PDB file of N, CA, C and O in Angstrom:
ATOM      1  N   MET A   1     115.578  74.742  68.118  1.00  0.00           N
ATOM      2  CA  MET A   1     116.050  76.073  68.525  1.00  0.00           C
ATOM      3  C   MET A   1     115.121  76.650  69.486  1.00  0.00           C
ATOM      4  O   MET A   1     113.932  76.719  69.175  1.00  0.00           O
ATOM      5  N   SER A   2     115.550  77.102  70.696  1.00  0.00           N
ATOM      6  CA  SER A   2     114.687  77.697  71.671  1.00  0.00           C
ATOM      7  C   SER A   2     114.414  79.133  71.400  1.00  0.00           C
ATOM      8  O   SER A   2     115.248  79.808  70.796  1.00  0.00           O
ATOM      9  N   GLU A   3     113.239  79.657  71.833  1.00  0.00           N
ATOM     10  CA  GLU A   3     112.958  81.141  71.537  1.00  0.00           C
ATOM     11  C   GLU A   3     113.424  81.759  72.808  1.00  0.00           C
ATOM     12  O   GLU A   3     113.250  81.196  73.888  1.00  0.00           O
ATOM     13  N   SER A   4     114.050  82.980  72.683  1.00  0.00           N
ATOM     14  CA  SER A   4     114.485  83.845  73.755  1.00  0.00           C
ATOM     15  C   SER A   4     113.272  84.553  74.309  1.00  0.00           C
ATOM     16  O   SER A   4     112.388  84.929  73.538  1.00  0.00           O
ATOM     17  N   ASN A   5     113.191  84.748  75.581  1.00  0.00           N
ATOM     18  CA  ASN A   5     112.179  85.434  76.160  1.00  0.00           C
ATOM     19  C   ASN A   5     112.605  86.726  76.905  1.00  0.00           C
ATOM     20  O   ASN A   5     112.970  86.693  78.080  1.00  0.00           O
ATOM     21  N   ASP A   6     112.541  87.932  76.132  1.00  0.00           N
ATOM     22  CA  ASP A   6     113.043  89.074  76.617  1.00  0.00           C
ATOM     23  C   ASP A   6     112.139  89.914  77.516  1.00  0.00           C
ATOM     24  O   ASP A   6     112.544  90.856  78.198  1.00  0.00           O
ATOM     25  N   ASN A   7     110.860  89.480  77.453  1.00  0.00           N
ATOM     26  CA  ASN A   7     109.725  90.278  78.219  1.00  0.00           C
ATOM     27  C   ASN A   7     109.770  89.816  79.744  1.00  0.00           C
ATOM     28  O   ASN A   7     109.486  88.672  80.098  1.00  0.00           O
ATOM     29  N   PRO A   8     110.137  90.783  80.558  1.00  0.00           N
ATOM     30  CA  PRO A   8     110.187  90.513  82.057  1.00  0.00           C
ATOM     31  C   PRO A   8     108.780  89.995  82.607  1.00  0.00           C
ATOM     32  O   PRO A   8     108.704  89.305  83.624  1.00  0.00           O
ATOM     33  N   GLN A   9     107.735  90.363  81.892  1.00  0.00           N
ATOM     34  CA  GLN A   9     106.454  90.050  82.455  1.00  0.00           C
ATOM     35  C   GLN A   9     106.116  88.609  82.244  1.00  0.00           C
ATOM     36  O   GLN A   9     105.220  88.083  82.904  1.00  0.00           O
ATOM     37  N   GLU A  10     106.856  87.901  81.275  1.00  0.00           N
ATOM     38  CA  GLU A  10     106.650  86.654  80.991  1.00  0.00           C
ATOM     39  C   GLU A  10     107.858  85.655  81.332  1.00  0.00           C
ATOM     40  O   GLU A  10     107.968  84.552  80.795  1.00  0.00           O
ATOM     41  N   ARG A  11     108.691  86.130  82.221  1.00  0.00           N
ATOM     42  CA  ARG A  11     109.871  85.266  82.428  1.00  0.00           C
ATOM     43  C   ARG A  11     109.348  84.074  83.254  1.00  0.00           C
ATOM     44  O   ARG A  11     108.311  84.119  83.917  1.00  0.00           O
ATOM     45  N   GLU A  12     110.175  82.987  83.150  1.00  0.00           N
ATOM     46  CA  GLU A  12     109.775  81.830  83.680  1.00  0.00           C
ATOM     47  C   GLU A  12     109.862  81.832  85.287  1.00  0.00           C
ATOM     48  O   GLU A  12     110.683  82.539  85.871  1.00  0.00           O
ATOM     49  N   THR A  13     108.969  81.002  85.951  1.00  0.00           N
ATOM     50  CA  THR A  13     108.918  81.056  87.405  1.00  0.00           C
ATOM     51  C   THR A  13     108.739  79.574  87.810  1.00  0.00           C
ATOM     52  O   THR A  13     108.176  78.810  87.027  1.00  0.00           O
ATOM     53  N   LEU A  14     109.171  79.165  88.934  1.00  0.00           N
ATOM     54  CA  LEU A  14     108.899  77.911  89.447  1.00  0.00           C
ATOM     55  C   LEU A  14     107.436  77.831  90.075  1.00  0.00           C
ATOM     56  O   LEU A  14     106.966  76.747  90.421  1.00  0.00           O
ATOM     57  N   LEU A  15     106.850  78.837  90.185  1.00  0.00           N
ATOM     58  CA  LEU A  15     105.418  78.907  90.775  1.00  0.00           C
ATOM     59  C   LEU A  15     104.455  78.690  89.702  1.00  0.00           C
ATOM     60  O   LEU A  15     104.609  79.080  88.544  1.00  0.00           O
ATOM     61  N   GLU A  16     103.332  77.970  90.207  1.00  0.00           N
ATOM     62  CA  GLU A  16     102.184  77.778  89.216  1.00  0.00           C
ATOM     63  C   GLU A  16     101.050  78.609  89.982  1.00  0.00           C
ATOM     64  O   GLU A  16     100.691  78.385  91.138  1.00  0.00           O
ATOM     65  N   PHE A  17     100.564  79.576  89.166  1.00  0.00           N
ATOM     66  CA  PHE A  17      99.621  80.456  89.600  1.00  0.00           C
ATOM     67  C   PHE A  17      98.121  80.031  89.193  1.00  0.00           C
ATOM     68  O   PHE A  17      97.895  79.490  88.111  1.00  0.00           O
ATOM     69  N   PRO A  18      97.126  80.307  90.121  1.00  0.00           N
ATOM     70  CA  PRO A  18      97.272  81.120  91.463  1.00  0.00           C
ATOM     71  C   PRO A  18      97.783  79.998  92.470  1.00  0.00           C
ATOM     72  O   PRO A  18      97.545  78.792  92.413  1.00  0.00           O
ATOM     73  N   CYS A  19      98.510  80.660  93.363  1.00  0.00           N
ATOM     74  CA  CYS A  19      99.006  79.731  94.628  1.00  0.00           C
ATOM     75  C   CYS A  19      99.120  80.530  95.778  1.00  0.00           C
ATOM     76  O   CYS A  19      99.259  81.749  95.672  1.00  0.00           O
ATOM     77  N   SER A  20      99.069  79.884  97.018  1.00  0.00           N
ATOM     78  CA  SER A  20      99.214  80.651  98.198  1.00  0.00           C
ATOM     79  C   SER A  20     100.650  80.962  98.363  1.00  0.00           C
ATOM     80  O   SER A  20     101.543  80.153  98.109  1.00  0.00           O
ATOM     81  N   PHE A  21     100.853  82.244  98.827  1.00  0.00           N
ATOM     82  CA  PHE A  21     102.288  82.692  98.838  1.00  0.00           C
ATOM     83  C   PHE A  21     102.428  83.653 100.032  1.00  0.00           C
ATOM     84  O   PHE A  21     101.581  84.527 100.217  1.00  0.00           O
ATOM     85  N   PRO A  22     103.490  83.500 100.845  1.00  0.00           N
ATOM     86  CA  PRO A  22     103.803  84.369 101.944  1.00  0.00           C
ATOM     87  C   PRO A  22     104.650  85.515 101.513  1.00  0.00           C
ATOM     88  O   PRO A  22     105.656  85.301 100.837  1.00  0.00           O
ATOM     89  N   ILE A  23     104.287  86.773 101.879  1.00  0.00           N
ATOM     90  CA  ILE A  23     104.971  88.011 101.572  1.00  0.00           C
ATOM     91  C   ILE A  23     105.531  88.229 102.966  1.00  0.00           C
ATOM     92  O   ILE A  23     104.785  88.202 103.945  1.00  0.00           O
ATOM     93  N   LYS A  24     106.756  88.431 103.060  1.00  0.00           N
ATOM     94  CA  LYS A  24     107.462  88.826 104.463  1.00  0.00           C
ATOM     95  C   LYS A  24     108.097  90.140 104.289  1.00  0.00           C
ATOM     96  O   LYS A  24     108.737  90.420 103.276  1.00  0.00           O
ATOM     97  N   ALA A  25     107.915  90.978 105.310  1.00  0.00           N
ATOM     98  CA  ALA A  25     108.529  92.219 105.408  1.00  0.00           C
ATOM     99  C   ALA A  25     109.077  92.514 106.714  1.00  0.00           C
ATOM    100  O   ALA A  25     108.477  92.277 107.763  1.00  0.00           O
ATOM    101  N   PHE A  26     110.286  93.063 106.629  1.00  0.00           N
ATOM    102  CA  PHE A  26     111.060  93.324 107.989  1.00  0.00           C
ATOM    103  C   PHE A  26     111.306  94.680 108.069  1.00  0.00           C
ATOM    104  O   PHE A  26     111.757  95.279 107.092  1.00  0.00           O
ATOM    105  N   GLY A  27     111.020  95.345 109.309  1.00  0.00           N
ATOM    106  CA  GLY A  27     111.178  96.785 109.559  1.00  0.00           C
ATOM    107  C   GLY A  27     111.570  96.925 111.002  1.00  0.00           C
ATOM    108  O   GLY A  27     111.751  95.970 111.758  1.00  0.00           O
ATOM    109  N   LYS A  28     111.703  98.387 111.373  1.00  0.00           N
ATOM    110  CA  LYS A  28     111.896  98.750 112.724  1.00  0.00           C
ATOM    111  C   LYS A  28     110.493  98.665 113.451  1.00  0.00           C
ATOM    112  O   LYS A  28     109.502  99.130 112.888  1.00  0.00           O
ATOM    113  N   LYS A  29     110.402  98.080 114.685  1.00  0.00           N
ATOM    114  CA  LYS A  29     109.369  97.956 115.421  1.00  0.00           C
ATOM    115  C   LYS A  29     108.719  99.430 115.685  1.00  0.00           C
ATOM    116  O   LYS A  29     109.365 100.319 116.240  1.00  0.00           O
ATOM    117  N   ASP A  30     107.442  99.591 115.255  1.00  0.00           N
ATOM    118  CA  ASP A  30     106.697 100.852 115.607  1.00  0.00           C
ATOM    119  C   ASP A  30     105.182 100.372 115.565  1.00  0.00           C
ATOM    120  O   ASP A  30     104.843  99.289 115.087  1.00  0.00           O
ATOM    121  N   SER A  31     104.368 101.236 116.081  1.00  0.00           N
ATOM    122  CA  SER A  31     103.026 100.767 116.169  1.00  0.00           C
ATOM    123  C   SER A  31     102.249 100.743 114.897  1.00  0.00           C
ATOM    124  O   SER A  31     101.174 100.149 114.830  1.00  0.00           O
ATOM    125  N   GLY A  32     102.843 101.464 113.752  1.00  0.00           N
ATOM    126  CA  GLY A  32     102.254 101.475 112.421  1.00  0.00           C
ATOM    127  C   GLY A  32     102.761 100.582 111.382  1.00  0.00           C
ATOM    128  O   GLY A  32     102.202 100.502 110.288  1.00  0.00           O
ATOM    129  N   PHE A  33     103.916  99.833 111.721  1.00  0.00           N
ATOM    130  CA  PHE A  33     104.599  98.968 110.583  1.00  0.00           C
ATOM    131  C   PHE A  33     103.557  98.028 110.070  1.00  0.00           C
ATOM    132  O   PHE A  33     103.273  98.104 108.874  1.00  0.00           O
ATOM    133  N   GLU A  34     102.955  97.158 110.821  1.00  0.00           N
ATOM    134  CA  GLU A  34     102.046  96.187 110.273  1.00  0.00           C
ATOM    135  C   GLU A  34     100.825  96.715 109.585  1.00  0.00           C
ATOM    136  O   GLU A  34     100.287  96.032 108.713  1.00  0.00           O
ATOM    137  N   ASP A  35     100.352  97.899 109.926  1.00  0.00           N
ATOM    138  CA  ASP A  35      99.366  98.562 109.259  1.00  0.00           C
ATOM    139  C   ASP A  35      99.811  98.984 107.813  1.00  0.00           C
ATOM    140  O   ASP A  35      99.068  98.731 106.865  1.00  0.00           O
ATOM    141  N   ARG A  36     100.946  99.588 107.640  1.00  0.00           N
ATOM    142  CA  ARG A  36     101.720 100.089 106.372  1.00  0.00           C
ATOM    143  C   ARG A  36     101.752  98.871 105.497  1.00  0.00           C
ATOM    144  O   ARG A  36     101.347  98.903 104.335  1.00  0.00           O
ATOM    145  N   VAL A  37     102.261  97.742 106.099  1.00  0.00           N
ATOM    146  CA  VAL A  37     102.574  96.425 105.141  1.00  0.00           C
ATOM    147  C   VAL A  37     101.174  96.054 104.687  1.00  0.00           C
ATOM    148  O   VAL A  37     100.966  95.888 103.486  1.00  0.00           O
ATOM    149  N   TYR A  38     100.192  95.913 105.591  1.00  0.00           N
ATOM    150  CA  TYR A  38      98.828  95.465 105.200  1.00  0.00           C
ATOM    151  C   TYR A  38      98.346  96.431 104.009  1.00  0.00           C
ATOM    152  O   TYR A  38      97.962  95.906 102.964  1.00  0.00           O
ATOM    153  N   LYS A  39      98.356  97.754 104.131  1.00  0.00           N
ATOM    154  CA  LYS A  39      97.920  98.565 103.015  1.00  0.00           C
ATOM    155  C   LYS A  39      98.635  98.399 101.757  1.00  0.00           C
ATOM    156  O   LYS A  39      98.024  98.387 100.689  1.00  0.00           O
ATOM    157  N   LEU A  40      99.885  98.271 101.829  1.00  0.00           N
ATOM    158  CA  LEU A  40     100.695  98.125 100.503  1.00  0.00           C
ATOM    159  C   LEU A  40     100.444  96.754  99.932  1.00  0.00           C
ATOM    160  O   LEU A  40     100.322  96.690  98.709  1.00  0.00           O
ATOM    161  N   VAL A  41     100.352  95.674 100.625  1.00  0.00           N
ATOM    162  CA  VAL A  41     100.037  94.367 100.055  1.00  0.00           C
ATOM    163  C   VAL A  41      98.612  94.423  99.488  1.00  0.00           C
ATOM    164  O   VAL A  41      98.394  94.120  98.315  1.00  0.00           O
ATOM    165  N   LYS A  42      97.605  94.830 100.363  1.00  0.00           N
ATOM    166  CA  LYS A  42      96.356  94.821  99.972  1.00  0.00           C
ATOM    167  C   LYS A  42      95.937  95.525  98.715  1.00  0.00           C
ATOM    168  O   LYS A  42      94.966  95.178  98.042  1.00  0.00           O
ATOM    169  N   ALA A  43      96.792  96.618  98.415  1.00  0.00           N
ATOM    170  CA  ALA A  43      96.593  97.382  97.157  1.00  0.00           C
ATOM    171  C   ALA A  43      96.764  96.501  95.917  1.00  0.00           C
ATOM    172  O   ALA A  43      96.237  96.880  94.871  1.00  0.00           O
ATOM    173  N   HIS A  44      97.455  95.358  95.947  1.00  0.00           N
ATOM    174  CA  HIS A  44      97.734  94.372  94.980  1.00  0.00           C
ATOM    175  C   HIS A  44      97.069  93.054  95.019  1.00  0.00           C
ATOM    176  O   HIS A  44      96.911  92.326  94.039  1.00  0.00           O
ATOM    177  N   ALA A  45      96.646  92.777  96.368  1.00  0.00           N
ATOM    178  CA  ALA A  45      95.829  91.567  96.680  1.00  0.00           C
ATOM    179  C   ALA A  45      94.621  91.991  97.565  1.00  0.00           C
ATOM    180  O   ALA A  45      94.684  91.910  98.792  1.00  0.00           O
ATOM    181  N   PRO A  46      93.529  92.440  96.915  1.00  0.00           N
ATOM    182  CA  PRO A  46      92.366  92.953  97.592  1.00  0.00           C
ATOM    183  C   PRO A  46      91.775  91.906  98.544  1.00  0.00           C
ATOM    184  O   PRO A  46      91.136  92.267  99.532  1.00  0.00           O
ATOM    185  N   GLU A  47      91.976  90.635  98.264  1.00  0.00           N
ATOM    186  CA  GLU A  47      91.295  89.641  99.136  1.00  0.00           C
ATOM    187  C   GLU A  47      92.033  89.507 100.583  1.00  0.00           C
ATOM    188  O   GLU A  47      91.539  88.815 101.473  1.00  0.00           O
ATOM    189  N   LEU A  48      93.150  90.163 100.736  1.00  0.00           N
ATOM    190  CA  LEU A  48      93.871  90.125 101.878  1.00  0.00           C
ATOM    191  C   LEU A  48      93.086  90.646 103.128  1.00  0.00           C
ATOM    192  O   LEU A  48      92.601  91.778 103.111  1.00  0.00           O
ATOM    193  N   GLU A  49      92.967  89.851 104.171  1.00  0.00           N
ATOM    194  CA  GLU A  49      92.439  90.241 105.346  1.00  0.00           C
ATOM    195  C   GLU A  49      93.298  90.256 106.536  1.00  0.00           C
ATOM    196  O   GLU A  49      94.342  89.604 106.518  1.00  0.00           O
ATOM    197  N   ARG A  50      92.944  90.969 107.617  1.00  0.00           N
ATOM    198  CA  ARG A  50      93.871  91.059 108.758  1.00  0.00           C
ATOM    199  C   ARG A  50      94.274  89.704 109.289  1.00  0.00           C
ATOM    200  O   ARG A  50      95.410  89.497 109.715  1.00  0.00           O
ATOM    201  N   ALA A  51      93.274  88.733 109.257  1.00  0.00           N
ATOM    202  CA  ALA A  51      93.578  87.407 109.863  1.00  0.00           C
ATOM    203  C   ALA A  51      94.615  86.600 108.918  1.00  0.00           C
ATOM    204  O   ALA A  51      95.112  85.531 109.270  1.00  0.00           O
ATOM    205  N   ASP A  52      94.865  87.180 107.778  1.00  0.00           N
ATOM    206  CA  ASP A  52      95.952  86.569 106.886  1.00  0.00           C
ATOM    207  C   ASP A  52      97.315  87.015 107.292  1.00  0.00           C
ATOM    208  O   ASP A  52      98.335  86.514 106.820  1.00  0.00           O
ATOM    209  N   MET A  53      97.306  87.965 108.176  1.00  0.00           N
ATOM    210  CA  MET A  53      98.642  88.639 108.732  1.00  0.00           C
ATOM    211  C   MET A  53      99.143  87.850 110.155  1.00  0.00           C
ATOM    212  O   MET A  53      98.407  87.314 110.983  1.00  0.00           O
ATOM    213  N   SER A  54     100.545  87.944 110.175  1.00  0.00           N
ATOM    214  CA  SER A  54     101.137  87.572 111.358  1.00  0.00           C
ATOM    215  C   SER A  54     102.238  88.352 111.688  1.00  0.00           C
ATOM    216  O   SER A  54     102.801  88.884 110.731  1.00  0.00           O
ATOM    217  N   GLN A  55     102.734  88.578 112.905  1.00  0.00           N
ATOM    218  CA  GLN A  55     103.935  89.429 113.146  1.00  0.00           C
ATOM    219  C   GLN A  55     104.756  88.620 114.207  1.00  0.00           C
ATOM    220  O   GLN A  55     104.262  87.868 115.048  1.00  0.00           O
ATOM    221  N   ARG A  56     106.043  88.883 114.043  1.00  0.00           N
ATOM    222  CA  ARG A  56     107.019  88.460 115.093  1.00  0.00           C
ATOM    223  C   ARG A  56     108.128  89.416 115.372  1.00  0.00           C
ATOM    224  O   ARG A  56     108.796  89.937 114.479  1.00  0.00           O
ATOM    225  N   GLU A  57     108.289  89.617 116.592  1.00  0.00           N
ATOM    226  CA  GLU A  57     109.514  90.561 117.064  1.00  0.00           C
ATOM    227  C   GLU A  57     110.817  89.849 117.051  1.00  0.00           C
ATOM    228  O   GLU A  57     110.898  88.658 117.353  1.00  0.00           O
ATOM    229  N   SER A  58     111.893  90.609 116.685  1.00  0.00           N
ATOM    230  CA  SER A  58     113.304  90.081 116.850  1.00  0.00           C
ATOM    231  C   SER A  58     113.590  89.812 118.280  1.00  0.00           C
ATOM    232  O   SER A  58     112.823  90.249 119.138  1.00  0.00           O
ATOM    233  N   SER A  59     114.594  89.153 118.582  1.00  0.00           N
ATOM    234  CA  SER A  59     114.879  88.704 119.853  1.00  0.00           C
ATOM    235  C   SER A  59     115.151  90.028 120.795  1.00  0.00           C
ATOM    236  O   SER A  59     114.827  90.082 121.982  1.00  0.00           O
ATOM    237  N   GLY A  60     115.746  91.000 120.125  1.00  0.00           N
ATOM    238  CA  GLY A  60     116.026  92.252 120.864  1.00  0.00           C
ATOM    239  C   GLY A  60     114.927  93.193 120.958  1.00  0.00           C
ATOM    240  O   GLY A  60     115.045  94.210 121.642  1.00  0.00           O
ATOM    241  N   GLY A  61     113.818  92.911 120.289  1.00  0.00           N
ATOM    242  CA  GLY A  61     112.516  93.657 120.309  1.00  0.00           C
ATOM    243  C   GLY A  61     112.654  94.945 119.460  1.00  0.00           C
ATOM    244  O   GLY A  61     111.688  95.708 119.469  1.00  0.00           O
ATOM    245  N   LYS A  62     113.733  95.275 118.734  1.00  0.00           N
ATOM    246  CA  LYS A  62     114.010  96.423 117.913  1.00  0.00           C
ATOM    247  C   LYS A  62     113.336  96.417 116.640  1.00  0.00           C
ATOM    248  O   LYS A  62     112.966  97.473 116.126  1.00  0.00           O
ATOM    249  N   TYR A  63     113.124  95.120 116.016  1.00  0.00           N
ATOM    250  CA  TYR A  63     112.617  94.841 114.711  1.00  0.00           C
ATOM    251  C   TYR A  63     111.506  93.926 114.703  1.00  0.00           C
ATOM    252  O   TYR A  63     111.298  93.168 115.651  1.00  0.00           O
ATOM    253  N   VAL A  64     110.747  93.964 113.621  1.00  0.00           N
ATOM    254  CA  VAL A  64     109.624  93.141 113.471  1.00  0.00           C
ATOM    255  C   VAL A  64     109.487  92.439 112.124  1.00  0.00           C
ATOM    256  O   VAL A  64     109.829  93.108 111.148  1.00  0.00           O
ATOM    257  N   ALA A  65     109.062  91.255 111.920  1.00  0.00           N
ATOM    258  CA  ALA A  65     108.795  90.644 110.813  1.00  0.00           C
ATOM    259  C   ALA A  65     107.356  90.375 110.645  1.00  0.00           C
ATOM    260  O   ALA A  65     106.794  89.615 111.434  1.00  0.00           O
ATOM    261  N   VAL A  66     106.640  91.006 109.562  1.00  0.00           N
ATOM    262  CA  VAL A  66     105.351  90.733 109.113  1.00  0.00           C
ATOM    263  C   VAL A  66     105.132  89.870 108.087  1.00  0.00           C
ATOM    264  O   VAL A  66     105.766  90.042 107.046  1.00  0.00           O
ATOM    265  N   THR A  67     104.277  88.882 108.190  1.00  0.00           N
ATOM    266  CA  THR A  67     103.904  88.001 107.017  1.00  0.00           C
ATOM    267  C   THR A  67     102.516  88.280 106.666  1.00  0.00           C
ATOM    268  O   THR A  67     101.649  88.434 107.525  1.00  0.00           O
ATOM    269  N   ALA A  68     102.276  88.354 105.291  1.00  0.00           N
ATOM    270  CA  ALA A  68     100.981  88.448 104.801  1.00  0.00           C
ATOM    271  C   ALA A  68     100.734  87.234 103.755  1.00  0.00           C
ATOM    272  O   ALA A  68     101.372  87.201 102.703  1.00  0.00           O
ATOM    273  N   GLN A  69      99.918  86.381 104.041  1.00  0.00           N
ATOM    274  CA  GLN A  69      99.645  85.077 103.241  1.00  0.00           C
ATOM    275  C   GLN A  69      98.546  85.679 102.225  1.00  0.00           C
ATOM    276  O   GLN A  69      97.471  86.173 102.564  1.00  0.00           O
ATOM    277  N   ILE A  70      99.036  85.535 100.903  1.00  0.00           N
ATOM    278  CA  ILE A  70      98.118  85.920  99.834  1.00  0.00           C
ATOM    279  C   ILE A  70      97.899  84.750  98.896  1.00  0.00           C
ATOM    280  O   ILE A  70      98.618  83.753  98.942  1.00  0.00           O
ATOM    281  N   MET A  71      96.897  84.887  98.047  1.00  0.00           N
ATOM    282  CA  MET A  71      96.733  84.077  96.976  1.00  0.00           C
ATOM    283  C   MET A  71      97.188  84.731  95.713  1.00  0.00           C
ATOM    284  O   MET A  71      96.450  85.454  95.044  1.00  0.00           O
ATOM    285  N   ALA A  72      98.463  84.447  95.399  1.00  0.00           N
ATOM    286  CA  ALA A  72      99.208  85.103  94.219  1.00  0.00           C
ATOM    287  C   ALA A  72      98.647  84.703  92.917  1.00  0.00           C
ATOM    288  O   ALA A  72      98.444  83.516  92.661  1.00  0.00           O
ATOM    289  N   GLN A  73      98.371  85.720  92.026  1.00  0.00           N
ATOM    290  CA  GLN A  73      97.797  85.454  90.914  1.00  0.00           C
ATOM    291  C   GLN A  73      98.751  85.330  89.583  1.00  0.00           C
ATOM    292  O   GLN A  73      98.475  84.717  88.552  1.00  0.00           O
ATOM    293  N   SER A  74      99.821  85.996  89.844  1.00  0.00           N
ATOM    294  CA  SER A  74     100.912  86.076  88.800  1.00  0.00           C
ATOM    295  C   SER A  74     102.256  86.694  89.297  1.00  0.00           C
ATOM    296  O   SER A  74     102.271  87.375  90.323  1.00  0.00           O
ATOM    297  N   GLN A  75     103.353  86.464  88.591  1.00  0.00           N
ATOM    298  CA  GLN A  75     104.535  86.821  88.960  1.00  0.00           C
ATOM    299  C   GLN A  75     104.603  88.420  88.863  1.00  0.00           C
ATOM    300  O   GLN A  75     105.351  89.047  89.613  1.00  0.00           O
ATOM    301  N   ALA A  76     103.845  89.019  87.968  1.00  0.00           N
ATOM    302  CA  ALA A  76     103.794  90.528  87.955  1.00  0.00           C
ATOM    303  C   ALA A  76     103.186  91.128  89.111  1.00  0.00           C
ATOM    304  O   ALA A  76     103.527  92.226  89.552  1.00  0.00           O
ATOM    305  N   GLN A  77     102.217  90.351  89.635  1.00  0.00           N
ATOM    306  CA  GLN A  77     101.556  90.873  91.065  1.00  0.00           C
ATOM    307  C   GLN A  77     102.492  90.919  92.045  1.00  0.00           C
ATOM    308  O   GLN A  77     102.664  91.943  92.706  1.00  0.00           O
ATOM    309  N   LEU A  78     103.237  89.732  92.247  1.00  0.00           N
ATOM    310  CA  LEU A  78     104.382  89.509  93.313  1.00  0.00           C
ATOM    311  C   LEU A  78     105.459  90.717  92.973  1.00  0.00           C
ATOM    312  O   LEU A  78     105.912  91.411  93.884  1.00  0.00           O
ATOM    313  N   ASP A  79     105.766  90.878  91.840  1.00  0.00           N
ATOM    314  CA  ASP A  79     106.876  91.976  91.528  1.00  0.00           C
ATOM    315  C   ASP A  79     106.442  93.352  91.929  1.00  0.00           C
ATOM    316  O   ASP A  79     107.240  94.163  92.399  1.00  0.00           O
ATOM    317  N   ALA A  80     105.061  93.632  91.723  1.00  0.00           N
ATOM    318  CA  ALA A  80     104.604  94.878  92.150  1.00  0.00           C
ATOM    319  C   ALA A  80     104.532  95.086  93.655  1.00  0.00           C
ATOM    320  O   ALA A  80     104.816  96.173  94.159  1.00  0.00           O
ATOM    321  N   ILE A  81     104.174  94.096  94.320  1.00  0.00           N
ATOM    322  CA  ILE A  81     103.988  94.016  95.719  1.00  0.00           C
ATOM    323  C   ILE A  81     105.502  94.404  96.253  1.00  0.00           C
ATOM    324  O   ILE A  81     105.695  95.439  96.891  1.00  0.00           O
ATOM    325  N   TYR A  82     106.480  93.542  95.956  1.00  0.00           N
ATOM    326  CA  TYR A  82     107.836  93.757  96.327  1.00  0.00           C
ATOM    327  C   TYR A  82     108.432  95.043  96.083  1.00  0.00           C
ATOM    328  O   TYR A  82     109.256  95.516  96.867  1.00  0.00           O
ATOM    329  N   THR A  83     108.019  95.696  94.926  1.00  0.00           N
ATOM    330  CA  THR A  83     108.573  96.982  94.552  1.00  0.00           C
ATOM    331  C   THR A  83     107.904  98.082  95.550  1.00  0.00           C
ATOM    332  O   THR A  83     108.587  99.014  95.976  1.00  0.00           O
ATOM    333  N   ASP A  84     106.568  97.929  95.890  1.00  0.00           N
ATOM    334  CA  ASP A  84     106.069  98.949  96.677  1.00  0.00           C
ATOM    335  C   ASP A  84     106.432  98.832  98.104  1.00  0.00           C
ATOM    336  O   ASP A  84     106.476  99.814  98.846  1.00  0.00           O
ATOM    337  N   LEU A  85     106.701  97.587  98.495  1.00  0.00           N
ATOM    338  CA  LEU A  85     107.445  97.346  99.875  1.00  0.00           C
ATOM    339  C   LEU A  85     108.727  97.957  99.902  1.00  0.00           C
ATOM    340  O   LEU A  85     108.966  98.697 100.857  1.00  0.00           O
ATOM    341  N   THR A  86     109.725  97.761  98.902  1.00  0.00           N
ATOM    342  CA  THR A  86     110.920  98.266  98.901  1.00  0.00           C
ATOM    343  C   THR A  86     111.036  99.728  98.830  1.00  0.00           C
ATOM    344  O   THR A  86     111.943 100.301  99.434  1.00  0.00           O
ATOM    345  N   ASP A  87     110.062 100.447  98.038  1.00  0.00           N
ATOM    346  CA  ASP A  87     110.019 101.876  97.841  1.00  0.00           C
ATOM    347  C   ASP A  87     109.370 102.497  99.051  1.00  0.00           C
ATOM    348  O   ASP A  87     109.439 103.722  99.147  1.00  0.00           O
ATOM    349  N   SER A  88     108.774 101.838  99.948  1.00  0.00           N
ATOM    350  CA  SER A  88     107.966 102.537 101.042  1.00  0.00           C
ATOM    351  C   SER A  88     108.823 103.339 102.003  1.00  0.00           C
ATOM    352  O   SER A  88     108.423 104.364 102.556  1.00  0.00           O
ATOM    353  N   GLY A  89     110.168 102.747 102.185  1.00  0.00           N
ATOM    354  CA  GLY A  89     111.048 103.428 103.186  1.00  0.00           C
ATOM    355  C   GLY A  89     110.931 102.760 104.450  1.00  0.00           C
ATOM    356  O   GLY A  89     111.946 102.587 105.124  1.00  0.00           O
ATOM    357  N   ALA A  90     109.778 102.354 104.859  1.00  0.00           N
ATOM    358  CA  ALA A  90     109.638 101.574 106.173  1.00  0.00           C
ATOM    359  C   ALA A  90     110.223 100.237 106.176  1.00  0.00           C
ATOM    360  O   ALA A  90     110.785  99.799 107.180  1.00  0.00           O
ATOM    361  N   VAL A  91     110.106  99.521 105.013  1.00  0.00           N
ATOM    362  CA  VAL A  91     110.443  98.262 104.963  1.00  0.00           C
ATOM    363  C   VAL A  91     112.030  97.999 104.644  1.00  0.00           C
ATOM    364  O   VAL A  91     112.515  98.242 103.539  1.00  0.00           O
ATOM    365  N   LEU A  92     112.731  97.509 105.675  1.00  0.00           N
ATOM    366  CA  LEU A  92     114.265  97.290 105.477  1.00  0.00           C
ATOM    367  C   LEU A  92     114.531  96.138 104.471  1.00  0.00           C
ATOM    368  O   LEU A  92     115.478  96.251 103.692  1.00  0.00           O
ATOM    369  N   MET A  93     113.731  95.019 104.449  1.00  0.00           N
ATOM    370  CA  MET A  93     113.909  94.004 103.649  1.00  0.00           C
ATOM    371  C   MET A  93     112.693  93.180 103.455  1.00  0.00           C
ATOM    372  O   MET A  93     111.963  93.000 104.429  1.00  0.00           O
ATOM    373  N   SER A  94     112.383  92.643 102.269  1.00  0.00           N
ATOM    374  CA  SER A  94     111.149  91.757 102.095  1.00  0.00           C
ATOM    375  C   SER A  94     111.654  90.572 101.299  1.00  0.00           C
ATOM    376  O   SER A  94     112.552  90.628 100.459  1.00  0.00           O
ATOM    377  N   LEU A  95     110.960  89.468 101.666  1.00  0.00           N
ATOM    378  CA  LEU A  95     111.117  88.071 101.044  1.00  0.00           C
ATOM    379  C   LEU A  95     109.921  87.606 100.608  1.00  0.00           C
ATOM    380  O   LEU A  95     109.846  86.498 100.078  1.00  0.00           O
TER     381      LEU A  95
END
């Protein structure tokens, strides 16, 4: 008989922690978007440096995708990062 796991903090994941993990955030292009994403992610991944960030504009130049490469420690850490990015209002979508 298998045990039920109702605790969302302990749900199964395919990732083995710690692991290198890209956090992607998409938003409207403006001068402060990358900085906002950096601050939001760094709050949960203090080792993040600017050199770990990359940015790519959409073909029309209206949107930008920012990627932050972090060393993820847990699923809870990733969930907290995505929650803050989503709640920020500046991030249209995150992956």
